[in-house]
N, C-alpha and C positions, 0 to 999 in steps of 0.2 A: 765125408760125413752127411752132408746139407743134401747133397744127389740121393744118398739113399733115406734120406726121411721124407722128402720130396715124393719118390717112389711109393713107399711104405703108407704117404698119407693117400694119394691116388689109389693104390690097393684098400686100402681099410671103407675109402668111400666106394668103389665097386663095390665090394661085398657088403656094404651096407654096416658095416661094425663100427655104430655109433659111439660106443665109448671111445674107441681106439681113435676115430677121427677125432673127437672131440679134444684127447690128451695131445695127439701129433699137431693138431693146428694151436694148442697152447703151447708147446714148448716155438712151434715157427713162430710166432707172436714174440715169444721170451727173445728168442734168439734175433726177433728184428730188432726188438727195445735194445738188445748190448749191442749189435751194430751199431746202431745210433749212436749208445754211448760212447763209445770205443772210438768214433767216427771213422770208420772205415771208410776209405775212398770208394770202393764199388760195395759197399754193404754185402758185405761175405766177412765170416768169424774162419779164421784156420780150426783142424781140428780138436786142440786143445782147448780154445777159449769155447768151441760148443759143449766141449765136456764138462768146462767149472761151471756153462749154464744148466747143463743136465741135471750136473750132480746138486747143483742148489735148488732145483724144481724138485728131483728127489726128495732130498732133505726138506722143503716145504711140506710137502705130500706128508710124511712120517709125521712132523710134526701136528699137523693139522689131528691126522689118523690118533694121534696119542692124547689131543685133547677133546676131541670127539669122545674116544671112549673113558676119557675121566669125566663128562658131562653126561654119559650113560647115553651116547647115541651110537650103538654099536654099527648098524647101517652103515649110516655117513661114514665111520672110522675103515670099514671093510672097502665104501667106494674109494677111499682114498689111496690108500693100501692096493687096491688092485690098479689107479692111476700110477703110481709108486713103480708097482711090476713093470707096467708098459718102458716106462721111462727107464729103469736100469737095463733093459733089452738092448738100450744103445750106449750103456757105461761098461767100461771093461772089469774084467770079474775081479769083485773085491776079496781080497787077502782074510783069510781065518783070524781068529784072533789069538792063537795060537802062532802063526807065521809072524802074525807083527809081535808079540810077545817073545819072540824070538831073536827078531831084528832090533828088538828095543834093550834083552839083555846085553846082546852083541855093543850095542853103542854106549849102557851103562858099564858096561865089563872095560871100555877104553881111557873111562874116566877115574883118577884117583880120588877115592874119597869123594863120590858124589853125592851131593845134595839136592834139595827142592831148587833151590836157586838158580839150577842149572836144566833144569826142566825145559824151559822154551828151546836151548841148546840140542838137544838130546831129541824132542820133537822135530825139529827140522832138518837133523839128521836123517832121522828114521822116515820123515814125508819126501827129502829128497831121495828115498830107495826107491820107496813105494810108488811115488806120483798118484795119478786118479786112483791106484786100486786099494788104497785106505783113508779110510776117512778119520779125518784129523780129530773131533771129537773120542772116536775109539782109541788111537793111538796117544792123545792125550789122556786119558784115562789111566790105560796100560802103562802109562811109561809113572803116572802119578801113583798108581799101586804098587810098582815097583820101587820106586824113591823113598815110599811112606814106612819098606819091611825094616 
């Protein structure tokens, strides 16, 4: 994954794609900070760690876009969403809400008389099945909706 990011950065630089270069440099910077925080021996992260950083960076862009939109700055929101789209190219395909809801219902069916107190247990089980292909906030929202019924 690290090598792909390096190749794509070089390609974007040669193509003169300033927006993509800026986003990829930001990703490389975030990965470097993470490797220092993790105290990795060779300053390299494995693919799973890289995906976590990319997911976090995409989430930051979405939150910033939401704030800009609320503040009435649609142009800045679009810029943030464009950056998020570039980051998402390196993430696994996200499951649809319908697919997540199906997994949630399967987990709830395994529990006799499920309550909201078991929400964490259900979220954990669904996240274990989906891995990085489902956003934790989306899973939590769907679990809460299903348990509230």
